[in-house]
C-alpha positions as MATLAB code, in Angstrom:
seq = 'GSAPGRVQPVSVLSILTVFSGATFLGYGVLCLTSPSMEREFTRFGLANLRVVTGSLELLGGVGLLVGLRWPPALWLSSGGLALLMLCGVGVRISVSDGLVLTLPALVLMLLNGYILMAALKSA';
ca = [
      97.240  137.480   51.457;
      99.345  138.074   48.429;
     101.280  135.854   46.109;
     104.578  134.544   47.517;
     107.491  136.786   46.644;
     105.254  139.725   45.858;
     106.441  142.993   47.394;
     103.820  144.879   49.390;
     103.562  148.616   48.687;
     105.044  150.825   51.376;
     102.442  153.026   53.053;
     102.743  156.770   53.513;
     102.379  156.141   57.260;
     105.411  153.831   57.213;
     107.491  156.357   55.270;
     106.555  159.179   57.670;
     107.233  156.922   60.653;
     110.713  155.989   59.407;
     111.446  159.656   58.624;
     110.348  160.780   62.098;
     112.142  157.899   63.803;
     115.416  158.669   62.023;
     115.002  162.389   62.723;
     114.515  161.803   66.444;
     117.436  159.384   66.616;
     119.586  162.138   65.102;
     118.199  164.870   67.348;
     118.570  162.633   70.401;
     122.247  161.998   69.672;
     122.835  165.717   69.043;
     120.973  166.661   72.211;
     123.212  164.374   74.272;
     126.539  165.143   72.566;
     126.497  168.548   70.853;
     127.967  171.590   72.613;
     125.605  173.829   70.616;
     122.597  171.887   71.951;
     124.042  172.239   75.448;
     124.186  176.013   74.910;
     120.614  176.048   73.585;
     119.251  174.268   76.666;
     121.176  176.716   78.864;
     119.672  179.598   76.873;
     116.218  178.091   77.431;
     116.913  177.864   81.189;
     116.514  174.084   80.907;
     120.085  172.797   81.138;
     118.939  170.211   83.693;
     116.473  168.715   81.162;
     118.858  168.245   78.209;
     119.822  164.627   79.003;
     116.201  163.682   79.748;
     115.060  165.320   76.505;
     117.764  163.633   74.412;
     117.006  160.284   76.020;
     113.273  160.679   75.330;
     114.049  161.593   71.714;
     116.203  158.467   71.313;
     113.611  156.269   73.014;
     110.832  157.779   70.920;
     112.787  157.320   67.700;
     113.442  153.660   68.486;
     109.807  153.248   69.544;
     108.568  154.607   66.209;
     110.694  152.086   64.331;
     109.621  149.220   66.612;
     106.066  150.451   66.105;
     106.249  149.536   62.427;
     105.872  145.932   63.648;
     104.213  146.409   67.066;
     101.476  149.082   66.974;
     101.368  149.888   70.726;
     104.969  151.140   70.497;
     103.948  153.366   67.582;
     101.018  154.832   69.507;
     103.048  155.497   72.641;
     106.076  156.877   70.806;
     104.224  159.118   68.359;
     101.993  160.473   71.131;
     104.933  161.020   73.465;
     107.007  162.744   70.791;
     104.083  164.957   69.766;
     103.749  166.005   73.413;
     107.512  166.542   73.744;
     107.485  168.754   70.641;
     104.459  170.671   71.959;
     106.649  171.481   74.958;
     109.460  172.416   72.546;
     107.162  174.823   70.707;
     106.141  176.324   74.049;
     109.775  176.779   75.071;
     110.639  178.427   71.736;
     107.710  180.828   72.156;
     108.630  181.561   75.784;
     112.173  182.621   74.820;
     110.830  184.699   71.896;
     112.428  182.588   69.170;
     110.974  183.370   65.765;
     109.067  181.107   63.408;
     112.205  179.780   61.693;
     113.612  178.458   64.991;
     110.204  177.195   66.140;
     109.281  175.490   62.859;
     111.187  172.188   63.331;
     109.467  171.479   66.657;
     106.099  172.544   65.235;
     106.451  170.334   62.142;
     107.608  167.351   64.212;
     104.721  167.888   66.660;
     102.187  167.905   63.796;
     103.881  164.968   62.054;
     103.812  162.790   65.151;
     100.246  163.834   65.921;
      99.336  162.710   62.406;
     101.239  159.422   62.833;
      99.362  158.776   66.087;
      95.941  159.519   64.583;
      96.606  157.526   61.383;
      97.985  154.562   63.356;
      95.016  154.496   65.725;
      92.605  154.801   62.801;
      94.194  151.841   61.001;
      94.269  149.681   64.155;
];
């Protein structure tokens, strides 16, 4: 333990988890409400998966934040979001989007893969 009133240092894992959680909450809202995201999913040929994708992004973002206090939520959410972003990278490649358009999904896939591995390692 530590002395009462002493502030514990914030871990890199916690910072990355909050960043990813906030990012997915934002993307989830955009996915469900933005006309440009609606057009993107139509362009991908996946218009029927937009609401599911946005809902999974919201759920994953909340799960990451809950996971700061309850590790199983962190494991499930980071793993699920890494898998979702792997699919996103695959979709971007399949429609011949370049690196700039593919990069956000790739970075978020790697970030959530790292969060999963670091969280499991510290369990």
